Structure formats: C-alpha cells, structure tokens
Short mmCIF file of the C-alpha atoms (twelve columns), coordinates in Angstrom:
data_MODEL
# 
_entry.id   MODEL 
# 
loop_
_atom_site.group_PDB 
_atom_site.id 
_atom_site.type_symbol 
_atom_site.label_atom_id 
_atom_site.label_alt_id 
_atom_site.label_comp_id 
_atom_site.label_asym_id 
_atom_site.label_seq_id 
_atom_site.Cartn_x 
_atom_site.Cartn_y 
_atom_site.Cartn_z 
_atom_site.pdbx_PDB_model_num 
ATOM 1  C CA . UNK A 1  4.051   -18.786 -2.496  1 
ATOM 2  C CA . UNK A 2  5.743   -18.989 -5.843  1 
ATOM 3  C CA . UNK A 3  6.601   -15.773 -7.732  1 
ATOM 4  C CA . UNK A 4  4.503   -16.821 -10.732 1 
ATOM 5  C CA . UNK A 5  1.470   -17.250 -8.473  1 
ATOM 6  C CA . UNK A 6  1.867   -13.861 -6.813  1 
ATOM 7  C CA . UNK A 7  2.636   -11.839 -9.961  1 
ATOM 8  C CA . UNK A 8  -0.837  -12.134 -11.573 1 
ATOM 9  C CA . UNK A 9  -2.471  -11.260 -8.253  1 
ATOM 10 C CA . UNK A 10 -0.259  -8.194  -7.884  1 
ATOM 11 C CA . UNK A 11 -0.969  -7.106  -11.469 1 
ATOM 12 C CA . UNK A 12 -4.716  -7.553  -10.919 1 
ATOM 13 C CA . UNK A 13 -4.571  -5.407  -7.787  1 
ATOM 14 C CA . UNK A 14 -2.671  -2.684  -9.673  1 
ATOM 15 C CA . UNK A 15 -5.348  -2.662  -12.375 1 
ATOM 16 C CA . UNK A 16 -8.130  -2.484  -9.782  1 
ATOM 17 C CA . UNK A 17 -6.496  0.396   -7.918  1 
ATOM 18 C CA . UNK A 18 -5.608  2.253   -11.135 1 
ATOM 19 C CA . UNK A 19 -9.176  1.874   -12.393 1 
ATOM 20 C CA . UNK A 20 -10.795 3.304   -9.287  1 
ATOM 21 C CA . UNK A 21 -10.211 7.008   -10.019 1 
ATOM 22 C CA . UNK A 22 -11.562 7.011   -13.594 1 
ATOM 23 C CA . UNK A 23 -14.562 4.988   -12.411 1 
ATOM 24 C CA . UNK A 24 -15.336 7.139   -9.375  1 
ATOM 25 C CA . UNK A 25 -14.491 10.559  -10.839 1 
ATOM 26 C CA . UNK A 26 -13.901 10.638  -14.602 1 
ATOM 27 C CA . UNK A 27 -13.824 14.452  -14.652 1 
ATOM 28 C CA . UNK A 28 -11.048 14.652  -12.067 1 
ATOM 29 C CA . UNK A 29 -9.119  11.897  -13.876 1 
ATOM 30 C CA . UNK A 30 -9.377  13.802  -17.170 1 
ATOM 31 C CA . UNK A 31 -8.111  16.969  -15.456 1 
ATOM 32 C CA . UNK A 32 -5.200  15.026  -13.979 1 
ATOM 33 C CA . UNK A 33 -4.240  13.721  -17.431 1 
ATOM 34 C CA . UNK A 34 -4.398  17.243  -18.877 1 
ATOM 35 C CA . UNK A 35 -2.133  18.459  -16.072 1 
ATOM 36 C CA . UNK A 36 0.318   15.599  -16.676 1 
ATOM 37 C CA . UNK A 37 0.398   16.476  -20.375 1 
ATOM 38 C CA . UNK A 38 1.705   19.937  -19.496 1 
ATOM 39 C CA . UNK A 39 4.464   18.627  -17.201 1 
ATOM 40 C CA . UNK A 40 8.069   18.485  -18.296 1 
ATOM 41 C CA . UNK A 41 9.466   14.995  -19.023 1 
ATOM 42 C CA . UNK A 42 11.986  15.434  -16.204 1 
ATOM 43 C CA . UNK A 43 9.220   15.990  -13.655 1 
ATOM 44 C CA . UNK A 44 7.339   12.908  -14.858 1 
ATOM 45 C CA . UNK A 45 10.515  10.819  -14.648 1 
ATOM 46 C CA . UNK A 46 11.153  12.065  -11.096 1 
ATOM 47 C CA . UNK A 47 7.595   11.146  -10.095 1 
ATOM 48 C CA . UNK A 48 8.066   7.684   -11.627 1 
ATOM 49 C CA . UNK A 49 11.386  7.225   -9.859  1 
ATOM 50 C CA . UNK A 50 9.882   8.305   -6.550  1 
ATOM 51 C CA . UNK A 51 6.983   5.905   -7.039  1 
ATOM 52 C CA . UNK A 52 9.320   2.993   -7.809  1 
ATOM 53 C CA . UNK A 53 11.552  3.770   -4.824  1 
ATOM 54 C CA . UNK A 54 8.524   3.992   -2.533  1 
ATOM 55 C CA . UNK A 55 7.301   0.643   -3.869  1 
ATOM 56 C CA . UNK A 56 10.691  -0.990  -3.267  1 
ATOM 57 C CA . UNK A 57 10.802  0.481   0.241   1 
ATOM 58 C CA . UNK A 58 7.284   -0.800  1.013   1 
ATOM 59 C CA . UNK A 59 8.153   -4.264  -0.306  1 
ATOM 60 C CA . UNK A 60 11.247  -4.297  1.903   1 
ATOM 61 C CA . UNK A 61 9.271   -3.035  4.898   1 
ATOM 62 C CA . UNK A 62 6.416   -5.543  4.599   1 
ATOM 63 C CA . UNK A 63 8.475   -8.505  3.507   1 
# 
C-alpha cells in the first residue's frame, strides 16, 4: 500500500481510539485532564517521548 493511502486510515484509527475514553467515561477523562494540568512540563515531555518511542518500536516490530 502507498503511504498516502495508509496515513488517513492511521489518523482515523487514532481519532477513534482517542475518542473512546471521553465517550465511555467523561468523568474519568475530565479527572485525567485535571491531573495532567498539574504535571510539570518535563514529565509531560517524558511521557510524550516514551509514547513516541513505543510507537516506533511497535512499527518496527510489526513491520
């Protein structure tokens, strides 16, 4: 498959997965956002970096 065919599918799946928690449990999602608001920027960056590295690792593993 071509990259430009897979990219919209991947983005759609991200939006579906990201939308599940606020749809299923809006209260828990709101609490999570309040907790993230209190976190230091460094912690949030480390979480983002860890998430990106895990994603790259999973792409490598499954490709």
